[in-house]
Each structure stands twice: as C-alpha cells, then as structure tokens.
C-alpha positions in Angstrom: 100.7 33.7 175.6 99.8 37.3 176.6 98.3 38.3 179.9 95.2 39.5 178.1 94.7 36.2 176.3 95.2 34.2 179.5 92.7 36.4 181.4 90.2 36.0 178.6 90.5 32.2 178.7 90.2 32.2 182.4 87.2 34.5 182.7 85.5 32.6 179.8 86.1 29.3 181.5 84.7 30.7 184.8 81.5 31.8 183.1 81.1 28.5 181.3 81.9 26.5 184.4 79.3 28.4 186.4 76.7 28.0 183.7 77.3 24.3 183.5 77.1 24.0 187.3 73.8 25.9 187.3 72.4 23.8 184.5 73.4 20.5 186.1 72.0 21.7 189.4 68.6 22.5 187.9 68.6 19.1 186.2 69.5 17.5 189.5 66.7 19.2 191.3 64.3 18.0 188.6 65.7 14.5 188.5 66.2 15.0 184.8 67.6 12.2 182.6 69.6 14.9 180.8 72.3 14.4 183.5 73.1 11.0 182.0 74.1 12.5 178.6 77.8 11.9 177.8 78.6 15.5 177.2 77.2 16.5 180.5 79.5 14.1 182.3 82.6 15.1 180.3 82.4 18.8 179.5 82.5 20.2 183.0 85.8 18.4 183.7 87.4 19.8 180.5 86.2 23.3 181.2 87.3 23.1 184.9 90.8 21.8 183.8 91.1 24.8 181.4 90.0 27.1 184.3 92.6 25.7 186.7 95.4 25.7 184.2 94.6 29.3 183.2 94.5 30.3 186.8 97.9 28.8 187.5 99.3 30.5 184.4 97.9 33.8 185.4 99.3 33.6 188.9 102.7 32.7 187.4 102.4 35.6 184.9 101.6 38.2 187.6 104.1 36.6 190.0 101.7 36.1 192.8 101.1 33.0 194.9 98.6 32.0 197.5 101.3 31.8 200.2 102.2 35.5 200.0 99.1 37.1 198.5 96.1 37.0 200.8 93.6 37.7 198.0 94.8 34.7 196.1 94.7 32.6 199.2 91.1 33.6 199.8 90.2 32.6 196.2 91.8 29.2 196.6 90.1 28.6 199.9 86.8 29.8 198.4 87.3 27.5 195.5 87.7 24.5 197.8 84.5 25.4 199.6 82.7 26.0 196.2 83.9 22.5 195.0 82.7 20.9 198.3 79.3 22.6 198.1 79.0 21.8 194.4 79.7 18.1 195.1 77.0 18.2 197.9 74.5 19.9 195.6 75.1 17.5 192.7 76.1 14.2 194.2 76.3 13.8 198.0 73.4 15.7 199.3 71.0 13.2 201.0 67.9 15.3 200.7 66.5 17.7 198.1 66.5 20.5 200.8 70.2 19.7 201.6 71.1 19.8 197.9 69.3 23.1 197.5 71.0 24.6 200.6 74.4 23.5 199.3 73.6 25.0 195.9 72.6 28.4 197.4 75.7 28.4 199.6 77.8 27.6 196.5 76.3 30.7 194.8 77.3 32.9 197.7 80.9 31.4 197.7 81.1 31.9 193.9 80.1 35.6 194.3 82.7 36.0 197.0 85.4 34.5 194.7 84.5 36.8 191.9 84.4 39.9 194.1 87.8 39.0 195.6 89.2 38.5 192.0 87.9 41.9 191.0 89.0 43.8 194.1 92.1 41.8 195.0 90.8 42.1 198.6 89.8 39.1 200.7 87.8 41.3 203.0 85.6 42.5 200.1 82.4 42.3 202.2 83.8 44.7 204.7 84.8 47.4 202.3 81.7 49.5 202.9 82.2 49.4 206.7 
C-alpha cells in the first residue's frame, strides 16, 4: 500500500475517531440513551483499531520509531493521555464537572497531537517563542 493511501486512511480514521468521541461525550453529558445503541459501542473500537494499525504502518513506512524520533514519542505519550482523559470523560468520571474537565483536557491533548503530527516537533507550542 502506498504512503499516500496509508496517510489518507490514518487521517480519515483520526477525524472519525475524534467525531465519535465528541458525539459520545455530548451524549454522556446529556445522559442520552443513544449511548446504549450497539453501533455506538462497537464502531469506535473498529475505527480506533484502523487508526492504530495505520499509524504503525506509517511509522514503518517512513522508518521512524518512538524510541529514536522525539516527535513520534510525543504523539504516543499524548495518545496515552488522550485515552486516559477520554476514559475519564466517558466512563470513570465521578461527577459531571469531572467528566467535562476531562473532556476539555482531552481536546487540548488532541490538538497537541495533531500539531505535533503536522510540524514533526514535540515543542510545537514553543515555536513562536
């Protein structure tokens, strides 16, 4: 598979994953019964699997790894924070305020991950300084 095709799959799955997280978060904040639909429980896992597989394939294709490439390390660490915050926002947050705080923090981490991906610089917020 070509680099362009892999990147398109990866970026598309990033967008879909983010939109699904946002939708599920809104439903969670509203205590919506929509969260109980079968597709809502399954689709995010399928999309996130495609996202992860495409990320690994891209890293292999461009011959970069998180051990030697700091921008990729930053993305992986950011992803772990994003997952933890997402789990807090959707499942483990004890209060509505806590879930909303985790959701907002997840948005900031997502932005960081995207900016690192675009700039290939883990210090992306310090570029203007």
